[in-house]
Rosetta silent file (secondary structure, phi, psi, omega in degrees, C-alpha in Angstrom):
SEQUENCE: XXXXXXXXXXXXXXXXXXXXXXXXXXXXXXXXXXXXXXXXXXXXXXXXXXXXXXXXXXXXXXXXXXXXXXXXXXXXXXXXXXXXXXXXXXXXXXXXXXXXXXXXXXXXXXXXXXXXXXXXXXXXXXXXXXXXXXXXXXXXXXXXXXXXXXXXXXXXXXXXXXXXXXXXXXXXXXXXXXXXXXXXXXXXXXXXXXXXXXXXXXXXXXXXXXXXXXXXXXXXXXXXXXXXXXXXXXXXXXXXXXXXXXXXXXXXXXXXXXX
SCORE:     score description
SCORE:     0.000 S_00000001
   1 L     0.000  124.924 -177.998   74.145  -45.585   -0.517 S_00000001
   2 L  -105.896   99.947  176.619   75.650  -48.279   -2.722 S_00000001
   3 L   -90.137  126.135 -177.866   77.140  -50.981   -0.530 S_00000001
   4 L   -67.244  140.117  177.113   79.322  -53.461   -2.468 S_00000001
   5 E  -102.653  132.102 -174.696   78.289  -57.110   -2.442 S_00000001
   6 H   -55.765  -47.918 -176.650   81.110  -59.624   -2.193 S_00000001
   7 H   -60.736  -36.605  176.354   79.747  -62.026   -4.815 S_00000001
   8 H   -64.599  -42.710  177.255   79.487  -59.177   -7.331 S_00000001
   9 H   -66.901  -39.932  177.492   83.120  -58.115   -6.801 S_00000001
  10 H   -61.088  -37.079 -179.665   84.356  -61.673   -6.998 S_00000001
  11 H   -66.348  -26.192  178.250   82.553  -62.035  -10.309 S_00000001
  12 L   -90.969    3.309 -178.869   84.446  -58.955  -11.549 S_00000001
  13 L    80.022   15.669  177.651   87.780  -60.463  -10.443 S_00000001
  14 L  -105.962  149.734  176.959   88.080  -58.137   -7.454 S_00000001
  15 L  -131.022  109.000  177.237   88.783  -59.009   -3.797 S_00000001
  16 L   -65.772  161.765 -179.727   88.060  -56.416   -1.107 S_00000001
  17 L   -73.687  -42.296 -177.966   90.385  -56.018    1.814 S_00000001
  18 E  -121.344  138.939  166.464   87.578  -56.418    4.354 S_00000001
  19 E   -95.409  119.332  177.315   84.354  -58.389    4.599 S_00000001
  20 E   -88.595  105.704 -178.898   81.942  -56.371    6.673 S_00000001
  21 E   -87.060  109.536 -169.826   79.899  -58.926    8.636 S_00000001
  22 L   -75.093  -39.316 -179.368   76.690  -56.982    9.342 S_00000001
  23 H    87.978  159.443 -178.464   75.040  -59.377   11.755 S_00000001
  24 H   -60.192  -48.846 -176.617   71.366  -60.083   12.424 S_00000001
  25 H   -63.632  -48.628 -177.953   70.782  -56.973   14.508 S_00000001
  26 H   -66.273  -16.900  179.243   72.578  -54.654   12.074 S_00000001
  27 H   -91.820  -38.751 -167.317   70.541  -56.207    9.214 S_00000001
  28 H  -115.365  -26.045 -175.958   67.033  -56.405   10.726 S_00000001
  29 L   -86.096  121.765 -174.718   66.727  -54.271   13.813 S_00000001
  30 H   -53.008  -45.611  178.710   65.563  -50.687   12.793 S_00000001
  31 H   -68.518  -44.312 -179.931   67.807  -49.027   15.380 S_00000001
  32 H   -71.198  -22.820  171.036   70.893  -51.084   14.669 S_00000001
  33 H   -57.729  -33.346  179.604   70.418  -50.450   10.934 S_00000001
  34 H   -66.553  -32.909  171.881   71.320  -46.888   11.604 S_00000001
  35 H   -65.023  -44.655 -178.421   74.686  -48.035   13.052 S_00000001
  36 H   -60.553  -44.276  179.892   75.294  -50.135    9.957 S_00000001
  37 H   -62.930  -42.960 -178.844   74.559  -47.189    7.713 S_00000001
  38 H   -63.975  -40.147 -179.538   76.813  -44.922    9.849 S_00000001
  39 H   -72.013  -37.405  172.891   79.697  -47.348    9.692 S_00000001
  40 H   -61.426  -43.987 -178.901   79.358  -47.853    5.945 S_00000001
  41 H   -59.528  -39.416  178.977   79.361  -44.062    5.527 S_00000001
  42 H   -71.425  -37.518  178.125   82.683  -43.906    7.534 S_00000001
  43 H   -63.611  -40.228  174.148   84.162  -46.722    5.463 S_00000001
  44 H   -60.907  -47.474 -177.971   83.208  -44.850    2.330 S_00000001
  45 H   -64.899  -30.546 -178.778   84.658  -41.581    3.617 S_00000001
  46 L   -91.741   -1.351  179.575   87.921  -43.254    4.550 S_00000001
  47 L    67.663   32.506  179.259   88.175  -45.060    1.169 S_00000001
  48 L   -79.520  133.495 -176.524   88.216  -48.528    2.733 S_00000001
  49 L   -83.908   99.643 -172.941   87.986  -51.435    0.288 S_00000001
  50 E  -141.239  174.002  178.219   85.166  -53.528    1.716 S_00000001
  51 E  -160.853  159.792  174.998   82.045  -55.616    0.832 S_00000001
  52 E  -118.151  166.346 -179.164   79.187  -57.413    2.576 S_00000001
  53 L   -79.344  -29.360  178.655   77.749  -60.837    1.902 S_00000001
  54 H    73.812 -129.977 -173.783   74.205  -59.375    1.428 S_00000001
  55 H   -74.866   -8.273  174.983   71.541  -62.099    1.197 S_00000001
  56 H   -81.172  -15.723 -178.184   74.227  -64.795    1.558 S_00000001
  57 L   -77.100  131.809  175.468   74.968  -63.737    5.150 S_00000001
  58 L  -119.821  173.219  174.494   73.337  -65.892    7.818 S_00000001
  59 L   -62.765  146.442  178.412   73.456  -65.799   11.622 S_00000001
  60 L   -67.529  -17.766 -174.281   76.805  -66.861   13.074 S_00000001
  61 L    94.258   -8.122 -176.839   74.966  -69.262   15.375 S_00000001
  62 H   -52.178  -49.775 -179.560   76.186  -67.507   18.509 S_00000001
  63 H   -61.346  -30.475 -178.917   72.754  -67.150   20.159 S_00000001
  64 H   -67.285  -46.404  178.978   71.994  -70.813   19.542 S_00000001
  65 H   -60.764  -45.418  179.002   75.275  -71.866   21.286 S_00000001
  66 H   -59.573  -35.240 -173.768   74.704  -69.473   24.240 S_00000001
  67 H   -84.407   -3.855  174.412   71.162  -70.889   24.591 S_00000001
  68 L    99.233    7.251 -179.803   72.540  -74.413   24.649 S_00000001
  69 L   -99.574   86.536 -174.703   71.665  -75.676   21.160 S_00000001
  70 H   -71.387  -35.362  178.392   75.111  -76.848   20.054 S_00000001
  71 H   -56.470  -50.632 -177.945   73.750  -78.762   17.004 S_00000001
  72 H   -63.879  -39.170  176.622   72.161  -75.681   15.593 S_00000001
  73 H   -59.084  -54.678 -174.994   75.300  -73.649   16.262 S_00000001
  74 H   -63.850  -33.510 -179.808   77.551  -76.048   14.449 S_00000001
  75 H   -65.973  -46.439  179.953   75.173  -76.394   11.517 S_00000001
  76 H   -67.507  -43.239 -175.788   75.113  -72.581   11.036 S_00000001
  77 H   -64.804  -44.234 -176.174   78.828  -72.175   11.646 S_00000001
  78 H   -66.333  -35.099 -179.559   79.918  -74.942    9.191 S_00000001
  79 H   -72.022  -37.009  178.564   77.666  -73.479    6.528 S_00000001
  80 H   -67.997  -44.172 -176.402   79.131  -69.992    7.062 S_00000001
  81 H   -61.867  -41.447  179.900   82.702  -71.312    7.078 S_00000001
  82 H   -61.468  -40.017  177.056   82.156  -73.129    3.740 S_00000001
  83 H   -66.182  -47.366 -175.822   80.882  -69.847    2.216 S_00000001
  84 H   -62.801  -44.302  179.297   83.630  -67.717    3.662 S_00000001
  85 H   -68.777  -30.049  178.874   86.424  -70.119    2.704 S_00000001
  86 H   -67.124  -30.970  175.265   84.925  -70.451   -0.719 S_00000001
  87 H   -87.931  -10.380  177.950   85.337  -66.736   -1.272 S_00000001
  88 L    79.338   25.589 -176.426   88.778  -66.750    0.236 S_00000001
  89 L   -66.243  138.374 -177.222   87.845  -64.300    2.970 S_00000001
  90 L  -125.598  -42.013 -179.935   90.741  -63.437    5.281 S_00000001
  91 E  -112.295  130.803 -178.026   89.724  -60.167    7.088 S_00000001
  92 E  -129.118  129.202  174.154   86.382  -59.632    8.684 S_00000001
  93 E  -115.656  142.774 -177.491   85.157  -56.476   10.429 S_00000001
  94 E  -147.024  149.998  179.750   81.907  -56.384   12.429 S_00000001
  95 L   -89.584   -6.616 -177.722   79.943  -53.885   14.509 S_00000001
  96 L  -107.093  114.956  178.639   78.679  -56.702   16.861 S_00000001
  97 H   -59.134  -25.910  179.632   80.926  -57.957   19.643 S_00000001
  98 H   -70.143  -44.594  176.349   78.930  -61.229   19.724 S_00000001
  99 H   -65.811  -43.980 -176.608   79.701  -61.923   16.022 S_00000001
 100 H   -56.815  -48.853 -176.239   83.285  -60.688   16.615 S_00000001
 101 H   -64.014  -43.919 -175.761   83.795  -63.112   19.530 S_00000001
 102 H   -75.582  -36.298  177.521   82.321  -66.208   17.962 S_00000001
 103 H   -70.668  -35.440 -177.660   84.039  -65.719   14.578 S_00000001
 104 H   -78.417  -47.761 -171.327   87.375  -64.956   16.198 S_00000001
 105 H  -102.560  -14.158 -173.712   87.495  -67.422   19.014 S_00000001
 106 L  -119.850  -26.099  176.126   85.147  -70.313   18.210 S_00000001
 107 H   -63.555  -37.472 -178.284   85.060  -70.628   14.412 S_00000001
 108 H   -55.873  -30.291 -179.890   88.729  -71.779   14.256 S_00000001
 109 H   -65.228  -19.719 -176.602   87.751  -75.098   16.008 S_00000001
 110 H  -110.576    9.031  175.836   85.512  -75.883   13.015 S_00000001
 111 L   104.549    8.122 -176.749   87.972  -74.776   10.266 S_00000001
 112 L  -105.962  100.646 -174.889   87.178  -71.105   10.048 S_00000001
 113 L  -114.510  107.902 -175.694   90.422  -69.050   10.468 S_00000001
 114 L  -134.139  155.220  170.362   89.983  -65.270    9.895 S_00000001
 115 E   -88.041  115.691 -176.924   91.538  -62.027   11.098 S_00000001
 116 E  -101.121  139.366  177.836   88.780  -60.339   13.071 S_00000001
 117 E  -139.150  130.405  177.262   88.607  -56.647   13.752 S_00000001
 118 E   -81.245  147.472 -173.675   85.833  -54.845   15.685 S_00000001
 119 H   -60.817  -24.592  177.202   84.555  -51.640   14.118 S_00000001
 120 H   -71.561  -32.456  176.597   85.928  -49.526   17.042 S_00000001
 121 H   -67.157  -44.448  179.413   89.399  -50.936   16.295 S_00000001
 122 H   -69.511  -29.698  175.139   89.175  -50.070   12.595 S_00000001
 123 H   -68.827  -38.716  178.235   87.829  -46.589   13.368 S_00000001
 124 H   -64.417  -38.881  179.427   90.795  -45.990   15.694 S_00000001
 125 H   -68.548  -39.474  179.099   93.149  -47.196   13.051 S_00000001
 126 H   -69.694  -32.125  175.034   91.572  -44.972   10.381 S_00000001
 127 H   -65.799  -46.197 -179.688   91.721  -41.995   12.760 S_00000001
 128 H   -60.286  -40.556 -175.245   95.422  -42.698   13.546 S_00000001
 129 L   -82.735   -4.528  178.823   96.263  -42.919    9.820 S_00000001
 130 L    83.364    1.968 -176.640   94.436  -39.726    9.080 S_00000001
 131 L   -74.734  -22.644  170.016   92.077  -41.399    6.696 S_00000001
 132 L  -120.624  127.510 -175.652   89.221  -40.149    8.899 S_00000001
 133 L  -119.707  125.517  176.814   89.395  -36.533   10.140 S_00000001
 134 E  -111.305  156.977 -179.242   87.037  -35.145   12.757 S_00000001
 135 L  -133.573  151.133 -171.054   86.398  -31.562   13.685 S_00000001
 136 L   -68.833  169.086  176.014   84.813  -30.175   16.897 S_00000001
 137 L   139.415  -66.473 -167.732   81.285  -29.020   17.308 S_00000001
 138 L   -66.935  -35.491 -177.243   78.641  -31.637   17.801 S_00000001
 139 L  -124.605   26.029 -177.117   79.771  -32.799   21.298 S_00000001
 140 L   -65.171  123.606  178.264   81.935  -29.963   22.467 S_00000001
 141 L    79.654   -5.245 -177.325   81.802  -29.658   26.263 S_00000001
 142 E   -85.189  151.055  174.489   79.297  -32.533   26.634 S_00000001
 143 E   -89.705  128.450  177.667   79.790  -35.410   29.027 S_00000001
 144 E  -122.089  136.175  171.016   79.913  -38.848   27.535 S_00000001
 145 E  -113.804  147.251 -173.167   80.053  -42.066   29.436 S_00000001
 146 E  -113.388  130.110  175.452   81.167  -45.381   27.823 S_00000001
 147 L   -99.350  120.798  176.568   79.583  -48.702   28.472 S_00000001
 148 L   -77.171  120.536  173.649   81.971  -51.734   28.058 S_00000001
 149 L   -77.495  148.541 -176.442   80.142  -54.578   26.295 S_00000001
 150 L   -62.715  -42.674 -174.768   80.965  -57.983   27.822 S_00000001
 151 L   -72.638  -23.010  175.158   82.017  -59.592   24.573 S_00000001
 152 L   -88.789  -44.553 -178.490   84.445  -56.862   23.560 S_00000001
 153 L   -80.565  -83.781 -175.645   85.719  -56.252   27.069 S_00000001
 154 L   -65.599  -29.161  179.175   85.998  -59.200   29.344 S_00000001
 155 L   -78.384  -28.466 -178.738   85.819  -61.815   26.540 S_00000001
 156 L  -129.881    8.477  172.693   88.464  -60.088   24.411 S_00000001
 157 L    54.712   39.412  177.034   90.232  -57.612   26.668 S_00000001
 158 L  -109.666  103.317 -177.562   89.542  -54.622   24.412 S_00000001
 159 L  -119.117  -44.612 -167.739   89.067  -51.642   26.711 S_00000001
 160 H   -82.768  -36.463  179.491   91.255  -48.786   25.700 S_00000001
 161 H   -47.449  -55.002  179.594   90.598  -48.681   21.879 S_00000001
 162 H   -59.455  -35.245  176.490   87.028  -47.483   22.110 S_00000001
 163 H   -64.870  -38.431 -178.174   88.097  -44.845   24.684 S_00000001
 164 H   -71.024  -31.944  173.530   90.755  -43.576   22.305 S_00000001
 165 H   -60.225  -47.846  177.185   88.132  -43.253   19.587 S_00000001
 166 H   -58.479  -32.816  179.877   86.020  -41.101   22.002 S_00000001
 167 H   -60.519  -25.974 -179.730   89.098  -38.947   22.702 S_00000001
 168 L   -67.971  -14.423  176.900   88.895  -37.724   19.024 S_00000001
 169 L   -94.560  150.097  178.260   85.717  -35.927   20.050 S_00000001
 170 L   -85.205   88.590 -178.849   85.577  -32.648   22.000 S_00000001
 171 E  -150.192  172.107  175.012   83.965  -34.058   25.035 S_00000001
 172 E  -108.751  113.739  178.722   84.514  -35.001   28.671 S_00000001
 173 E   -80.842  116.538  178.564   84.655  -38.771   29.214 S_00000001
 174 L  -115.557  125.924 -175.922   83.202  -39.680   32.576 S_00000001
 175 L   -86.029  141.238  167.590   83.527  -43.303   33.703 S_00000001
 176 L   -68.146  158.422 -177.616   80.890  -45.277   35.592 S_00000001
 177 L   -60.336  -43.799  178.823   81.889  -46.790   38.939 S_00000001
 178 L   -98.302  108.541 -173.819   81.755  -50.224   37.308 S_00000001
 179 L  -146.743  172.282 -177.534   83.846  -50.106   34.155 S_00000001
 180 H    50.641 -135.291 -175.410   86.527  -51.975   32.138 S_00000001
 181 H   -63.519  -17.178  178.768   86.988  -55.515   33.555 S_00000001
 182 H  -100.618   12.639 -177.538   84.600  -54.681   36.406 S_00000001
 183 L   -67.942  155.903  178.225   81.831  -53.449   34.091 S_00000001
 184 L   -95.096  133.394  170.656   78.245  -54.565   34.417 S_00000001
 185 L   -53.110  147.603 -179.397   76.469  -56.435   31.677 S_00000001
 186 L   -74.043  -18.436 -179.390   73.619  -54.623   29.934 S_00000001
 187 L   108.685   -4.172 -177.930   71.511  -57.687   30.569 S_00000001
 188 L  -101.701  -16.477 -175.325   71.346  -59.040   26.994 S_00000001
 189 L   -66.126  165.498  177.213   74.511  -61.190   26.763 S_00000001
 190 L    61.869   36.500 -178.005   74.686  -64.931   26.848 S_00000001
 191 L    66.463    9.388  177.879   71.430  -65.224   24.902 S_00000001
 192 H   -63.299  -20.909  178.781   69.499  -63.445   27.683 S_00000001
 193 H   -55.605  -34.365 -167.574   68.160  -61.157   24.919 S_00000001
 194 H  -103.049    9.625  179.303   65.912  -64.007   23.793 S_00000001
 195 L  -126.744  165.508 -179.783   64.353  -65.249   27.000 S_00000001
 196 L   -75.741  161.846 -179.861   61.861  -64.052   29.468 S_00000001
 197 L   -63.357  143.333  167.609   62.856  -62.358   32.756 S_00000001
 198 L   -89.623  161.070 -179.148   63.622  -64.459   35.712 S_00000001
 199 L   -54.314  137.755  176.083   62.230  -63.594   39.146 S_00000001
 200 L   176.806  176.469  179.720   63.891  -60.584   40.686 S_00000001
 201 L   -88.905  -26.972 -175.304   63.509  -57.014   41.905 S_00000001
 202 L  -152.090  141.579  174.774   65.095  -55.058   39.058 S_00000001
 203 L   -65.308  144.551  178.226   66.084  -55.594   35.454 S_00000001
 204 H   -63.203  -38.227 -178.850   69.906  -55.575   34.819 S_00000001
 205 H   -65.681  -29.483  177.941   69.527  -52.910   32.074 S_00000001
 206 H   -69.598  -42.840  176.779   67.707  -50.605   34.568 S_00000001
 207 H   -60.132  -48.662 -176.269   70.610  -51.051   37.061 S_00000001
 208 H   -66.182  -42.291 -179.574   73.180  -50.352   34.455 S_00000001
 209 H   -63.132  -40.313  176.631   71.310  -47.346   32.977 S_00000001
 210 H   -58.492  -42.358  175.964   70.985  -45.901   36.496 S_00000001
 211 H   -58.157  -47.408 -179.677   74.759  -46.083   36.805 S_00000001
 212 H   -61.668  -44.012 -179.847   75.176  -44.351   33.447 S_00000001
 213 H   -68.889  -24.278 -176.489   72.677  -41.532   34.322 S_00000001
 214 H   -72.974  -14.998  176.056   74.368  -41.115   37.670 S_00000001
 215 L   -74.619  -17.366 -174.882   77.484  -39.839   35.871 S_00000001
 216 L    79.296   14.283 -179.871   75.518  -36.819   34.654 S_00000001
 217 L   -72.457  144.937  176.300   76.452  -37.709   31.066 S_00000001
 218 L   -90.497  -17.151  179.474   74.413  -36.465   28.168 S_00000001
 219 E  -130.831  130.233  168.753   75.554  -39.293   25.872 S_00000001
 220 E  -102.880  116.367 -177.982   75.874  -43.002   26.628 S_00000001
 221 E   -91.429  133.863  176.657   78.374  -44.480   24.121 S_00000001
 222 E  -134.658  168.626  178.337   78.092  -48.147   23.234 S_00000001
 223 L  -131.735   21.483 -172.128   79.780  -50.541   20.793 S_00000001
 224 L  -148.362  135.086 -178.806   77.208  -53.313   20.543 S_00000001
 225 H   -61.265  -29.782  178.219   73.684  -53.552   19.084 S_00000001
 226 H   -78.148  -39.380  173.136   72.355  -55.451   22.067 S_00000001
 227 H   -59.899  -40.245  178.336   73.840  -52.906   24.515 S_00000001
 228 H   -55.697  -48.892 -179.352   72.261  -50.189   22.322 S_00000001
 229 H   -63.238  -51.026 -175.367   68.837  -51.743   22.716 S_00000001
 230 H   -68.313  -37.815  177.308   69.077  -52.382   26.454 S_00000001
 231 H   -70.069  -35.649 -179.337   70.540  -48.959   27.418 S_00000001
 232 H   -65.750  -44.508  176.490   68.008  -47.190   25.217 S_00000001
 233 H   -61.842  -34.999  178.399   65.177  -49.056   26.907 S_00000001
 234 H   -68.478  -37.865  179.438   66.685  -48.146   30.346 S_00000001
 235 H   -65.711  -44.667  177.428   66.865  -44.474   29.382 S_00000001
 236 H   -65.984  -36.850  178.984   63.186  -44.573   28.273 S_00000001
 237 H   -65.152  -28.449  176.092   62.110  -46.318   31.501 S_00000001
 238 L   -84.279    0.161 -175.280   63.776  -43.501   33.396 S_00000001
 239 L    53.222   44.389 -178.607   61.953  -40.971   31.152 S_00000001
 240 L  -115.546   10.643 -172.603   65.254  -39.424   30.189 S_00000001
 241 L   -64.108  -21.851  178.804   65.087  -39.980   26.400 S_00000001
 242 L   -83.301  -12.236 -173.197   64.790  -36.183   25.859 S_00000001
 243 L  -114.147  -27.195 -175.387   67.913  -35.464   27.854 S_00000001
 244 L  -124.325  137.556  175.074   70.277  -38.387   27.232 S_00000001
 245 E  -107.726  143.766  174.580   71.214  -40.003   23.888 S_00000001
 246 E  -112.848  120.489 -172.975   72.448  -43.589   23.481 S_00000001
 247 E  -138.255  143.462  175.077   74.742  -43.787   20.434 S_00000001
 248 E   -76.508  156.407 -178.639   77.154  -46.255   18.952 S_00000001
 249 H   -57.065  -37.620 -179.473   80.749  -44.974   18.498 S_00000001
 250 H   -61.765  -37.424 -178.558   80.306  -45.040   14.698 S_00000001
 251 H   -71.071  -37.360  176.495   77.347  -42.642   14.966 S_00000001
 252 H   -60.597  -52.656 -178.083   79.378  -40.337   17.273 S_00000001
 253 H   -63.886  -41.846 -179.236   82.294  -40.170   14.897 S_00000001
 254 H   -56.745  -35.081 -176.897   80.096  -39.713   11.818 S_00000001
 255 H   -71.142  -14.505 -177.690   78.518  -36.604   13.347 S_00000001
 256 H  -124.024    8.372 -177.496   81.945  -34.963   13.569 S_00000001
 257 E   -74.545  145.446 -174.583   83.784  -36.388   10.573 S_00000001
 258 L   -86.991  127.296 -178.061   85.095  -33.716    8.170 S_00000001
 259 L   -75.667    0.000    0.000   83.418  -34.064    4.776 S_00000001
């Protein structure tokens, strides 16, 4: 897979339509890397003009701000904004709702103004335009439940688009009792991913996974690398990893995209 690098394209006098912000998880976490590859494969299949920053990409600073280190956040954000503005970036797509939220809603205060699109939104657009075509088979007749991530859902009010993406697959979508604006966090949001457990009787990801398993679904669909980790751990804790798959929407679509 040859993923285009923004600096190389700029040097050739080209400017891609989208910058794909990969994010720390999508770059370094072995499981999230599979989502990155799946999304890039879909962009290639649809003929989307895109590029990544490659080694020039750094953390957005979101975890630092959530953990209370405002100085570190602003230092990272200002450095990123200088780079993005230097390249004249206008459109950014990302597979991480945390990156999406901070780039869209918090970077403008520091001079970073970009059009942000989450990868589920772009996938829906490509499906609507016919640039991505799916065919039945892989998930025909299977039950899929969808977990709303906090930063895409409550923070940005995006609930229906990911569900429309799932409608493109031959499956039965079964909702958890707590969904949409009433959805339960996977347990990793707000920098909780990076700290030790607090005293309690049950981990949040176990509670959420039990709700997902209670639907009888064979696939838990997610749109966030942190949710992917937490729900996967929950499925393993329940010893259901042989029966239930946890997959990002990009991975689901890729399995049924017409070559």
